[in-house]
MIDO-317191 format. One line per 4 residues: for each residue x, y, z of C-alpha. Coordinates in steps of 0.5 Angstrom, whole numbers. Example, Ala and Ser with C-alpha at 12.3 -4.5 7.8 and 13.67 -1.06 7.14 Angstrom:
2
25,-9,16 ~ 27,-2,14
This chain:
442
-17,48,3 ~ -11,47,9 ~ -14,48,16 ~ -9,51,20
-8,50,28 ~ -10,57,31 ~ -5,61,34 ~ -4,67,38
-2,73,33 ~ 1,79,36 ~ 0,84,32 ~ -6,87,27
-2,87,21 ~ 0,79,22 ~ -8,78,23 ~ -9,82,17
-4,77,13 ~ -7,71,16 ~ -14,73,14 ~ -12,74,7
-9,67,7 ~ -2,69,5 ~ 4,64,7 ~ 4,59,12
3,60,20 ~ 10,60,23 ~ 10,54,29 ~ 6,50,25
8,43,21 ~ 4,40,16 ~ 5,33,15 ~ 1,29,9
0,22,11 ~ -4,16,9 ~ -3,13,17 ~ -9,12,21
-12,17,26 ~ -9,12,32 ~ -2,13,30 ~ -3,20,28
-6,23,34 ~ -1,19,39 ~ 4,23,35 ~ 1,29,35
0,29,42 ~ 7,27,44 ~ 10,32,39 ~ 6,38,41
8,36,49 ~ 15,36,47 ~ 15,42,43 ~ 9,46,46
11,52,41 ~ 9,48,35 ~ 3,45,33 ~ 2,39,28
-3,39,23 ~ -5,32,20 ~ -7,32,12 ~ -10,25,11
-9,22,4 ~ -8,16,1 ~ 0,15,-2 ~ -2,16,-9
-7,22,-8 ~ -1,25,-3 ~ 4,25,-9 ~ -1,28,-13
-2,34,-8 ~ 5,35,-7 ~ 6,35,-15 ~ 0,40,-16
2,45,-10 ~ 6,51,-11 ~ 13,51,-8 ~ 13,55,-2
6,53,0 ~ 7,46,0 ~ 6,41,6 ~ 12,40,10
13,33,11 ~ 11,27,7 ~ 10,20,12 ~ 8,14,9
10,6,8 ~ 12,6,1 ~ 19,7,-1 ~ 18,7,-8
13,13,-7 ~ 19,17,-4 ~ 23,15,-11 ~ 17,18,-15
18,24,-11 ~ 25,24,-11 ~ 25,23,-18 ~ 21,29,-19
25,33,-15 ~ 20,34,-9 ~ 24,32,-3 ~ 30,36,0
36,33,3 ~ 36,32,10 ~ 42,33,14 ~ 44,31,22
37,28,23 ~ 38,21,22 ~ 39,17,29 ~ 46,13,29
43,7,33 ~ 38,5,27 ~ 42,0,23 ~ 44,1,16
40,-4,12 ~ 34,-9,14 ~ 36,-15,10 ~ 39,-12,4
35,-6,3 ~ 38,1,6 ~ 34,4,11 ~ 36,11,10
36,14,2 ~ 43,13,0 ~ 42,21,-2 ~ 39,23,4
33,25,1 ~ 29,21,6 ~ 29,16,12 ~ 27,10,15
22,12,21 ~ 19,5,22 ~ 19,-2,18 ~ 14,-5,14
12,-12,12 ~ 6,-15,8 ~ 2,-21,9 ~ -5,-24,10
-10,-22,16 ~ -15,-26,18 ~ -21,-27,23 ~ -21,-33,27
-29,-33,28 ~ -30,-33,20 ~ -25,-39,19 ~ -28,-43,25
-35,-42,22 ~ -34,-44,15 ~ -29,-49,17 ~ -23,-46,14
-16,-47,15 ~ -12,-41,17 ~ -8,-39,10 ~ 0,-38,11
1,-37,3 ~ -2,-33,-2 ~ -4,-39,-6 ~ -8,-41,0
-13,-35,-1 ~ -14,-38,-9 ~ -19,-44,-8 ~ -26,-44,-9
-27,-44,-1 ~ -25,-37,-1 ~ -30,-34,-6 ~ -33,-28,-3
-29,-28,3 ~ -23,-24,1 ~ -22,-17,2 ~ -18,-12,-3
-17,-5,-5 ~ -13,-2,-11 ~ -6,0,-11 ~ -8,6,-14
-12,7,-7 ~ -6,5,-3 ~ 1,5,-3 ~ 1,-1,2
-3,-5,-3 ~ 1,-3,-8 ~ 7,-5,-5 ~ 4,-12,-3
2,-13,-11 ~ 9,-11,-13 ~ 12,-16,-8 ~ 8,-21,-11
10,-20,-18 ~ 17,-20,-16 ~ 17,-26,-12 ~ 13,-30,-17
14,-27,-23 ~ 10,-22,-28 ~ 6,-28,-31 ~ 5,-32,-25
4,-26,-20 ~ -2,-23,-24 ~ -5,-30,-24 ~ -4,-30,-17
-7,-23,-16 ~ -13,-24,-21 ~ -15,-31,-18 ~ -15,-27,-11
-19,-22,-13 ~ -24,-26,-17 ~ -25,-29,-10 ~ -26,-22,-7
-32,-20,-3 ~ -31,-13,-5 ~ -25,-8,-6 ~ -25,-2,-1
-24,5,-2 ~ -18,6,2 ~ -13,1,5 ~ -16,1,12
-23,-2,9 ~ -20,-9,9 ~ -17,-9,16 ~ -24,-6,18
-28,-11,15 ~ -24,-17,17 ~ -24,-14,24 ~ -32,-14,24
-33,-21,20 ~ -35,-18,13 ~ -29,-21,10 ~ -25,-27,12
-18,-25,10 ~ -14,-21,6 ~ -7,-18,4 ~ -5,-12,9
1,-9,11 ~ 3,-12,18 ~ 1,-6,23 ~ -6,-7,21
-6,-14,23 ~ -2,-13,29 ~ -5,-7,32 ~ -12,-11,31
-9,-17,34 ~ -6,-13,40 ~ -12,-9,41 ~ -16,-16,42
-20,-17,36 ~ -21,-24,34 ~ -16,-24,28 ~ -9,-26,26
-3,-24,22 ~ 2,-28,18 ~ 8,-27,14 ~ 8,-31,8
15,-33,5 ~ 14,-28,-1 ~ 14,-22,3 ~ 18,-16,4
21,-12,10 ~ 22,-5,7 ~ 22,2,11 ~ 16,6,12
19,13,10 ~ 19,20,13 ~ 22,26,9 ~ 22,33,8
18,36,2 ~ 22,41,-3 ~ 19,48,-2 ~ 16,46,4
12,52,8 ~ 16,51,15 ~ 22,47,13 ~ 25,48,20
19,46,24 ~ 19,40,19 ~ 26,38,21 ~ 24,38,28
18,33,27 ~ 22,28,23 ~ 28,28,29 ~ 23,27,34
19,21,30 ~ 26,18,30 ~ 28,19,37 ~ 27,14,42
21,17,45 ~ 18,17,38 ~ 20,10,36 ~ 17,8,43
10,10,41 ~ 10,5,35 ~ 9,0,41 ~ 3,2,43
-2,-3,42 ~ -7,1,37 ~ -1,3,33 ~ 4,-4,33
9,-2,28 ~ 16,-5,27 ~ 21,0,30 ~ 27,2,26
31,2,33 ~ 33,-5,35 ~ 29,-7,41 ~ 35,-7,46
34,1,45 ~ 27,1,47 ~ 22,-2,53 ~ 16,-6,54
17,-10,47 ~ 11,-15,47 ~ 13,-22,48 ~ 13,-26,41
13,-19,38 ~ 15,-20,30 ~ 23,-19,29 ~ 24,-16,23
31,-18,21 ~ 29,-25,22 ~ 23,-24,17 ~ 27,-21,12
32,-26,12 ~ 27,-32,11 ~ 23,-28,5 ~ 24,-31,-2
23,-23,-4 ~ 29,-18,-5 ~ 25,-13,-6 ~ 28,-8,-12
25,-1,-11 ~ 28,1,-18 ~ 24,-4,-21 ~ 18,-2,-18
19,5,-19 ~ 20,4,-27 ~ 13,1,-27 ~ 9,4,-21
4,7,-25 ~ 3,2,-30 ~ 2,-3,-25 ~ -4,1,-22
-7,2,-28 ~ -7,-5,-30 ~ -10,-7,-24 ~ -15,-2,-24
-17,-3,-32 ~ -17,-11,-31 ~ -19,-12,-24 ~ -22,-6,-20
-27,-3,-26 ~ -28,-11,-28 ~ -29,-14,-22 ~ -36,-16,-23
-34,-20,-30 ~ -28,-23,-26 ~ -32,-25,-21 ~ -37,-28,-25
-31,-32,-29 ~ -28,-34,-23 ~ -35,-37,-20 ~ -36,-41,-27
-29,-44,-26 ~ -30,-46,-19 ~ -36,-49,-21 ~ -33,-53,-27
-28,-56,-23 ~ -32,-58,-18 ~ -37,-62,-23 ~ -31,-65,-27
-28,-67,-21 ~ -34,-71,-20 ~ -35,-73,-27 ~ -28,-72,-31
-28,-71,-38 ~ -22,-69,-43 ~ -26,-64,-47 ~ -28,-61,-41
-21,-60,-38 ~ -19,-57,-44 ~ -25,-52,-44 ~ -23,-51,-37
-16,-50,-38 ~ -17,-45,-44 ~ -22,-41,-39 ~ -17,-40,-34
-12,-38,-39 ~ -16,-33,-41 ~ -19,-30,-34 ~ -12,-31,-30
-7,-28,-35 ~ -5,-21,-35 ~ -7,-17,-42 ~ 1,-14,-43
7,-18,-42 ~ 13,-17,-37 ~ 17,-14,-44 ~ 11,-9,-45
11,-7,-38 ~ 19,-6,-38 ~ 18,-2,-45 ~ 22,5,-44
17,9,-48 ~ 11,6,-44 ~ 14,7,-37 ~ 15,15,-40
8,15,-42 ~ 5,13,-35 ~ 10,18,-32 ~ 8,24,-36
4,30,-34 ~ -3,28,-35 ~ -5,35,-36 ~ -2,35,-43
-7,33,-48 ~ -4,29,-52 ~ -1,25,-46 ~ -8,24,-43
-11,22,-50 ~ -6,16,-51 ~ -7,14,-44 ~ -14,14,-45
-14,10,-51 ~ -9,5,-48 ~ -13,4,-42 ~ -19,3,-46
-16,-3,-50 ~ -14,-6,-44 ~ -21,-5,-40 ~ -24,-8,-47
-19,-14,-47 ~ -21,-16,-40 ~ -28,-15,-41 ~ -28,-20,-47
-23,-25,-44 ~ -28,-25,-38 ~ -34,-26,-42 ~ -31,-32,-46
-28,-35,-40 ~ -35,-35,-37 ~ -38,-38,-43 ~ -32,-43,-43
-33,-46,-36 ~ -40,-47,-37 ~ -39,-51,-43 ~ -33,-55,-39
-38,-57,-33 ~ -44,-59,-37
């Protein structure tokens, strides 16, 4: 149930209407977002100070759950603003005709592109409010205690020295994690990209329930490192935690977007919040140490930019990934489901196979064996290959099935059968890989 900020009501008729839960409160903007309270709290306080007649209500949900919430809400009773870091999520909303065109709000000082990526939607359905990059956050104290080199690439997290030290979450629980996974898949290709994700996940200490669980775990030393969106790493660093953040060459700098939801309860108030978030005052808030986001406004339009603060245009220029949002959108739900069926729900099996492979590699280094190496190679192939090919993921019928209404009984039955097959195949692969790796090391 939505909780509305209290307002003074002038008449008994209005009081009675509110008591019955009819309509939305005038003077309230409801924003659905996965962003942490450090960010949303700062914007709530600043916006309400600038607009004392409007209250800002934050509905905190992860990006995937937020999309579902908007889909399931009736027109006229939906939240007003969707605000998140994942541009492909906005493409999904736009495809479902759940975003309203925004006119006359865009800040003219915002560059048209970041690298080759448009900052604002060409159709005017959503706008870039910040910029976001994806990389590796690590705890310097953990690395020193374990005598580990600081990771600079995704490959640096795949070795046996990182077993049990990596923190991750699932793309079905986090839009930013989805962007990280998709960036790796696009940068390395489907086969090698999943090899990287499976090996990294095999080294995982845990999969957290939300994306902020990864930086929290790195801050407190529960994890040594993990993939995060940049503002998690930067806000911790500038808040004096013993952590560092690095952008690998395979990263993406893309807009964190904001948009007006079609059928919003209070569209006019929603537009005012969007305009504020894009204003110089709204952009300035992004530089607060506890937020540490990359503004869409150029730095010469802002004050107090910290020395050495990341330059998004420079990062985008050196990145090996030109992020294809249409490719990401087309396989959005397939990637999420494949990750869950083969990693999230099979993490213990994957970890067991990974551990057995690490141990076999160590023994074969000491006592090389041609037969042992052959068994080990087969184990790696089984454990670290995706259960479907890039061609299968690109199949239009499969993509349509995953994009269809899950409430349809036939759709739900087909998906359950297919996902069950992926899960069973992953289980069989990991068990066989564990067995082969143990044989290889004997």
